C-alpha atoms as one frame of an Amber mdcrd trajectory, in Angstrom:
protein
 136.737  35.982  74.376 135.867  33.385  71.694 135.364  30.883  74.477 132.980
  33.157  76.152 130.789  33.528  73.054 130.689  29.731  72.638 129.489  29.604
  76.290 126.801  32.218  75.876 123.458  30.859  76.902 120.450  31.091  74.409
 117.165  29.412  75.162 118.660  27.137  77.726 121.698  25.946  75.653 125.016
  27.406  74.918 126.233  28.418  71.387 128.665  25.672  71.594 125.840  23.051
  72.209 123.928  24.373  69.192 127.154  24.143  66.997 127.473  20.474  67.987
 123.713  19.882  67.451 123.590  21.398  63.901 127.104  20.125  62.999 126.065
  16.458  63.665 123.034  16.816  61.534 124.988  18.406  58.775 127.505  15.609
  58.782 124.583  13.116  58.634 123.056  14.866  55.572 126.528  15.064  53.904
 127.493  11.391  54.381 123.880   9.923  54.427 124.196   8.528  50.766 127.639
   6.934  51.513 126.563   5.421  54.795 123.390   4.228  53.230 125.399   2.517
  50.392 127.745   0.852  52.996 124.859  -0.282  55.296 123.035  -1.595  52.082
 125.963  -3.695  51.029 126.344  -5.120  54.544 122.512  -5.936  54.506 122.736
  -7.413  50.940 125.361  -9.990  52.154 122.807 -11.112  54.744 119.646 -11.071
  52.563 120.928 -11.349  49.025 121.994 -14.517  47.270 125.040 -14.824  45.182
 123.192 -16.962  42.509 120.237 -14.579  42.067 119.963 -12.494  38.995 118.023
  -9.468  40.687 121.390  -8.044  41.870 122.605  -5.509  44.302 121.544  -2.519
  42.090 117.915  -3.396  42.615 118.620  -3.926  46.286 120.253  -0.444  46.659
 117.328   1.121  44.634 114.837  -0.315  47.176 116.831   0.226  50.395 118.900
   3.459  49.890 115.997   5.845  50.693 114.521   4.120  53.706 118.152   3.558
  55.170 119.104   7.103  54.306 115.995   8.406  56.226 116.910   6.177  59.201
 120.358   7.607  59.187 119.262  11.159  59.337 117.002  10.434  62.191 119.780
   8.776  64.104 122.145  11.760  63.707 119.241  14.069  64.863 118.944  11.785
  67.871 122.660  11.821  68.570 122.898  15.711  67.932 119.735  16.139  70.291
 121.786  14.750  73.138 123.787  17.978  73.278 120.839  20.348  73.593 117.832
  20.512  75.912 114.337  21.965  75.263 113.938  25.726  76.084 112.779  26.422
  79.414 109.312  27.736  78.318 108.460  24.414  76.728 106.539  22.347  79.233
 107.023  18.677  80.023 103.928  17.519  78.207 105.081  19.001  74.874 108.438
  17.523  75.306 106.878  14.168  75.812 104.618  14.589  72.677 107.775  15.620
  70.638 109.601  12.644  71.895 106.757  10.285  70.902 106.469  11.891  67.422
 110.135  11.387  66.929 109.891   7.780  68.015 107.104   7.242  65.627 109.288
   8.540  62.756 112.120   6.093  63.841 109.881   3.196  63.948 108.385   4.105
  60.538 111.904   4.274  59.059 112.678   0.699  60.458 109.369  -0.557  59.186
 110.152   0.670  55.721 113.419  -1.001  55.715 111.897  -4.287  56.692 109.176
  -3.848  54.000 111.733  -3.116  51.242 113.737  -6.298  52.343 110.583  -8.285
  51.998 109.895  -6.873  48.472 113.494  -7.810  47.468 113.201 -11.256  48.695
 109.814 -11.398  46.741 111.574 -10.456  43.566 114.048 -13.145  43.973 111.354
 -15.738  44.527 109.358 -14.459  41.624 112.338 -14.802  39.394 113.037 -18.291
  40.531 109.203 -19.146  40.205 109.323 -17.884  36.632 111.961 -20.421  35.762
 109.699 -23.297  36.840 106.734 -24.782  35.126 104.780 -24.948  38.277 102.195
 -22.087  38.335 101.394 -22.570  42.127 104.772 -20.793  42.785 103.544 -17.766
  40.826 100.359 -17.633  42.876 101.864 -18.531  46.413 104.817 -15.982  46.372
 102.646 -12.801  46.154 100.421 -14.272  48.791 103.440 -14.934  51.075 104.809
 -11.367  50.556 101.524  -9.931  51.619 101.586 -12.168  54.779 105.064 -10.832
  55.440 103.901  -7.236  55.135 101.085  -7.712  57.388 103.160  -9.432  60.011
 105.527  -6.413  59.911 102.739  -4.101  60.257 101.273  -6.012  63.284 104.768
  -6.143  64.971 105.272  -2.433  64.481 101.819  -1.552  65.614 102.223  -3.657
  68.892 105.756  -2.136  69.452 104.438   1.422  69.038 101.502   0.749  71.306
 103.807  -0.872  73.972 106.920   1.335  73.814 105.656   4.637  72.717 102.285
   4.859  74.306 103.038   2.650  77.251  99.944   0.325  76.696  99.989  -3.085
  78.360 100.165  -5.383  75.315  99.114  -8.461  77.531  96.034  -6.806  78.585
  95.308  -5.532  75.098  95.731  -9.022  73.585  93.379 -10.439  76.267  90.802
  -7.600  75.345  91.142  -8.422  71.690  90.362 -11.999  72.398  87.097 -11.143
  74.212  86.254  -8.514  71.340  87.152 -11.010  68.783  83.755 -12.343  68.149
  82.215  -8.801  67.712  85.174  -7.901  65.335  84.414 -11.010  63.382  80.699
 -10.314  63.143  81.368  -6.737  62.013  83.845  -7.881  59.244  82.064 -11.003
  58.294  82.493 -10.311  54.541  86.141  -9.749  54.862  86.678 -12.928  56.783
  84.655 -14.873  54.118  86.946 -13.441  51.479  90.046 -14.390  53.592  88.822
 -17.987  54.019  87.974 -17.938  50.255  91.784 -17.192  49.513  92.834 -20.076
  51.610  90.301 -22.327  49.795  91.726 -21.174  46.495  95.287 -22.039  47.550
  94.418 -25.525  49.008  91.749 -26.780  46.424  93.482 -25.003  43.566  90.527
 -24.568  41.207  92.791 -22.173  39.295  96.257 -20.660  39.591  97.768 -17.430
  38.416  98.184 -17.467  34.638  94.909 -19.448  33.998  92.173 -18.099  31.864
  88.834 -18.261  33.789  85.326 -17.391  33.407  83.236 -16.501  36.576  79.824
 -15.053  36.124  80.093 -12.520  33.248  84.011 -11.958  33.721  86.483 -13.937
  31.428  90.088 -13.283  31.635  93.444 -14.025  32.847  94.201 -14.281  36.462
  97.019 -12.044  37.498  96.932 -12.152  41.320  95.180 -13.777  44.183  95.232
 -11.732  47.422  93.690 -11.963  50.706  90.483 -10.395  49.922  90.247 -10.522
  46.221  91.315 -11.969  42.809  92.611  -9.698  40.086  91.492 -10.703  36.601
  92.789  -9.045  33.379  90.004  -9.362  30.587  90.697  -9.669  27.042  89.777
  -6.027  26.380  92.713  -5.219  28.655  90.450  -4.017  31.701  91.301  -5.224
  35.103  88.451  -6.679  37.178  88.742  -7.258  40.925  86.475 -10.167  42.009
  85.980 -11.041  45.841  87.488 -14.360  46.673  84.011 -15.566  48.226  82.420
 -15.064  44.753  85.430 -16.944  43.172  84.586 -20.134  45.121  80.751 -19.719
  45.393  79.920 -18.811  41.857  80.210 -21.459  39.082  83.725 -21.067  37.763
  84.948 -22.343  34.291  88.794 -22.770  34.194  89.432 -22.462  30.488  93.126
 -22.993  31.176  92.347 -26.643  31.946  90.703 -27.420  28.671  93.185 -29.043
  26.181  90.966 -27.588  23.304  88.628 -24.627  22.713  85.245 -25.253  21.023
  83.906 -23.129  18.264  80.229 -23.479  17.028  78.210 -21.212  14.815  75.985
 -21.199  11.751  76.297 -19.736   8.385  73.299 -18.979   6.146  73.311 -19.307
   2.440  70.877 -17.830   0.023  67.816 -19.783  -1.101  68.872 -19.893  -4.683
  71.835 -22.275  -3.736  71.118 -25.692  -5.046  71.644 -29.039  -3.610  74.833
 -29.784  -5.351  76.293 -26.413  -4.255  75.394 -26.977  -0.579  76.969 -30.400
  -0.676  80.206 -29.259  -1.961  80.437 -26.360   0.370  79.747 -28.580   3.380
  82.379 -31.009   2.090  85.002 -28.392   1.412  84.438 -26.779   4.950  84.725
 -30.166   6.477  87.931 -30.998   4.692  89.290 -27.640   5.476  88.682 -28.055
   9.123  90.071 -31.500   9.277  93.315 -30.345   7.623  93.896 -27.285   9.516
  97.076 -27.544  11.400  95.390 -26.084  14.754  92.223 -28.057  14.784  91.489
 -31.728  15.444  89.317 -34.058  13.304  86.396 -33.995  15.662  84.796 -31.160
  13.827  81.328 -31.409  12.220  79.851 -29.468   9.281  76.290 -30.198   8.509
  73.408 -28.699   6.408  71.250 -27.971   9.556  67.882 -26.405   8.680  65.851
 -24.256   6.446  65.901 -20.784   8.135  63.500 -18.082   7.648  65.683 -16.247
   5.128  68.637 -18.690   4.561  69.861 -22.288   4.361  71.617 -22.776   7.541
  74.834 -24.766   7.810  76.198 -25.579  11.322  80.095 -25.420  11.682  81.635
 -27.054  14.733  85.258 -27.476  15.449  87.960 -27.657  18.169  91.154 -25.440
  18.414  93.994 -27.442  19.739  95.071 -24.798  22.303  93.518 -23.398  25.495
  94.939 -19.945  24.837  92.665 -17.204  23.867  95.196 -15.676  21.327  95.366
 -19.062  19.434  91.559 -19.291  19.515  90.745 -15.862  17.832  93.793 -16.274
  15.336  92.241 -19.724  14.186  88.675 -18.436  14.040  89.862 -15.576  11.903
  91.534 -17.874   9.538  88.727 -20.282   9.277  86.232 -17.585   8.653  88.358
 -16.218   5.641  88.549 -19.745   4.194  84.834 -20.345   4.544  84.112 -17.087
   2.674  86.584 -18.293  -0.046  84.728 -21.710  -0.265  81.213 -20.184  -0.571
  82.568 -17.846  -3.215  84.263 -20.564  -5.142  80.880 -22.483  -5.391  79.003
 -19.470  -6.705  76.771 -19.122  -3.481  76.397 -16.184  -1.200  75.621 -15.509
   2.538  71.959 -14.597   3.124  70.684 -11.783   5.211  67.276 -11.195   6.697
  64.858 -10.295   4.115  61.003  -9.722   3.703  59.087 -10.512   0.633  56.251
  -8.129  -0.323  53.584  -9.158  -2.704  51.317  -6.476  -4.303  47.882  -7.404
  -5.656  46.423  -5.127  -8.113  42.644  -4.800  -8.552  41.177  -4.489 -12.011
């Protein structure tokens, strides 16, 4: 009797076939994590290096989910071999369903490859951080992007050839003929791509340099295929097209051994000659003796302003770093205020004199 129930036909399949189908899927769901961990360890032995500090935990974190998704799909595929589509579902729908399942399977494999590339990128970034060569920091993210794009292209051609039965050779020939039209349509994108290669080979700057291009000044965080990402000193992130990075006038502040500071201070007109001479001399001595400036600074009584006696202050900070620059500027400004106060003078501000004439 029990055997007869198992052999009962329902929607073109026996109860026994459905038990096999759902049982296999259930086994896959139960042991998904365990199998994922096992396969992840095997893959780590192939990809991971014993001397890297990223570790297998990070590898498992990246790979467990995509491998688990792939395992579930494999169990569904294996379980589906025990059942067939119900009779009322036509062949066209069956083909569509099969193609959709194939797309999910290819997507799972694609995610595994991408996560492996990401892990290799983490290892390379870690090693690059241990070297003084900034070119490593710039090249590795670029190489990771290339790897990701190659995986996408391979997956796309695999889908077209194996899922949709498109002749890849004929497609490649067609792309060659239509390449000019595509290039014309994406002229700006190609210019930015060529700009990225120019940046890598000419090296006007590298990741970590402080640059000024147009009105944007900040730290270069990343150089991609299309654009360069710059973090400004007010903590905003600006994306600049690579074409602009090579066409516009670019000042690599990171290549400067020093940073120049120049400004004027205005003293009130009741400051006498002796006071001005002493103020100029003390500011000059202070700049020359400062631990973070060199002795090329100049302090001079420059001109008679409309409302002030103007003194020019020029000095150089012995560091290309923005943080050092603003710290030194603040310290020098405080000391200038103390010097002016010490000599009983004061800073001038714009003023207007009004004379009243009284008629008798």
